[in-house]
C-alpha positions as CSV (number, residue, x, y, z in Angstrom):
1,M,60.2,10.6,2.1
2,S,60.6,9.1,-1.4
3,A,61.9,11.0,-4.4
4,K,58.6,10.5,-6.1
5,Q,56.7,12.6,-3.5
6,T,56.2,16.3,-4.1
7,N,56.7,18.9,-1.4
8,L,55.1,22.3,-1.9
9,T,56.0,25.6,-0.3
10,R,55.0,29.1,-0.9
11,G,57.6,31.3,-2.5
12,P,57.6,35.0,-3.5
13,D,55.6,36.0,-6.5
14,T,57.7,37.5,-9.3
15,G,54.8,39.7,-10.5
16,N,54.0,43.3,-9.5
17,N,51.6,42.3,-6.6
18,A,53.8,41.9,-3.5
19,N,50.9,40.1,-1.6
20,K,50.6,37.2,-4.1
21,T,52.5,34.0,-3.7
22,Q,53.3,31.2,-6.0
23,I,53.6,27.5,-5.3
24,V,57.2,26.2,-5.7
25,E,57.9,22.5,-6.2
26,L,60.8,21.2,-4.1
27,S,62.5,18.8,-6.5
28,P,64.9,16.0,-5.4
29,Q,68.5,16.9,-5.7
30,P,71.8,14.9,-5.5
31,V,73.2,14.5,-2.0
32,H,76.6,13.1,-1.5
33,F,77.5,10.6,1.2
34,E,81.1,9.5,1.8
35,Y,82.9,7.3,4.3
36,I,86.5,6.1,4.7
37,N,87.3,2.7,6.0
38,D,90.1,0.7,4.4
39,V,89.1,-2.7,5.9
40,A,85.4,-2.6,5.3
41,R,83.9,-5.1,2.9
42,K,80.4,-3.6,2.6
43,V,79.1,-0.1,3.5
44,C,75.4,0.8,3.3
45,L,73.2,3.7,4.4
46,A,70.0,3.2,6.5
47,G,67.8,6.2,7.3
48,S,64.5,8.0,7.1
49,F,65.0,8.3,3.3
50,N,64.9,4.5,2.8
51,D,62.7,3.3,5.7
52,W,65.9,2.3,7.6
53,R,66.6,-0.5,5.1
54,P,70.3,-0.7,4.3
55,E,70.1,-3.4,1.6
56,G,69.0,-1.0,-1.1
57,T,71.5,1.8,-0.5
58,E,75.0,0.3,-0.7
59,L,77.9,2.8,-1.0
60,I,80.3,2.2,-3.9
61,P,84.0,1.5,-3.2
62,Q,86.2,4.3,-4.7
63,G,89.6,2.8,-3.9
64,G,91.9,3.5,-1.0
65,G,89.2,2.8,1.6
66,K,86.9,5.5,0.3
67,W,83.2,4.7,-0.1
68,A,80.6,7.0,-1.7
69,K,77.0,7.3,-2.9
70,D,74.8,10.0,-4.3
71,L,71.1,9.9,-3.4
72,M,68.3,12.0,-4.9
73,L,66.6,13.7,-1.9
74,T,64.0,16.4,-1.6
75,P,64.8,19.3,0.7
76,G,64.4,18.4,4.4
77,S,66.1,16.8,7.4
78,Y,67.0,13.1,7.3
79,E,68.3,10.9,10.1
80,Y,70.6,8.0,9.0
81,R,73.3,5.6,10.1
82,L,76.1,3.8,8.3
83,V,75.9,0.0,8.2
84,V,79.5,-1.2,7.9
85,D,79.9,-5.0,7.5
86,G,76.6,-5.4,9.4
87,Q,77.5,-3.0,12.3
88,W,75.3,0.1,12.6
89,L,77.4,3.3,13.2
90,A,77.0,7.0,13.3
91,D,78.6,8.9,10.4
92,P,81.9,10.4,11.8
93,N,81.6,13.1,9.1
94,A,78.1,14.2,10.0
95,R,77.7,17.8,11.0
96,E,74.7,17.1,13.2
97,S,73.4,14.1,15.2
98,V,70.5,13.3,17.5
99,P,69.9,10.6,20.1
100,N,68.1,7.5,18.9
101,P,65.8,5.3,20.9
102,F,68.5,2.6,21.1
103,G,71.0,4.6,23.2
104,G,73.1,5.6,20.2
105,Q,73.3,8.6,17.9
106,N,71.7,9.0,14.5
107,S,73.5,11.2,12.0
108,V,71.5,14.1,10.4
109,K,71.7,15.3,6.9
110,I,70.0,18.6,6.1
111,V,69.1,19.1,2.5
112,S,68.5,22.8,1.8
113,P,66.2,23.9,-1.1
114,P,68.0,25.4,-4.0
115,V,67.8,29.2,-4.3
116,P,65.8,30.1,-7.5
117,R,67.9,31.8,-10.1
118,N,65.4,34.6,-10.5
119,A,65.0,35.2,-6.7
120,P,65.3,38.8,-5.7
121,L,68.5,39.7,-3.8
122,L,68.0,41.7,-0.7
123,L,70.9,43.7,0.7
124,A,70.8,45.3,4.1
125,A,72.6,48.5,4.8
126,S,73.7,49.7,8.3
127,R,71.5,52.5,9.7
128,N,74.5,53.9,11.5
129,T,75.8,56.5,9.0
130,R,78.0,58.4,11.4
131,R,81.6,58.5,10.4
132,A,84.4,58.0,12.8
133,A,86.1,61.2,13.9
134,P,89.5,61.7,12.2
135,A,92.5,60.7,14.3
136,R,94.2,63.6,16.1
137,R,97.9,64.1,15.9
């Protein structure tokens, strides 16, 4: 999914009519990728966000073996792999992974939609209002 595409979802209407909905555009947001390898010469990302083409998404060396890159991604789920000196690897820092058709694992990056600043806050209270009996001496 490219950053130029627009995803739409229905969100709560801020007006008085609770049954109305408004269309909310899911905008791309910065997503940070980081990898540490002090002997790598080149580190790239290949994934569903760039049609699995690592050439255009090279991580930037930060010094001390740290590599990093920020991508603009719309909310959703993205599978990806690191390409380190030409070798395709799962991201050891990924929180989730899924099997791929080649017998390995693809890392998964979940990009959550931002919470609107004017979204209503719902608090839940416990229905159990009984108090504990006082301790007996």
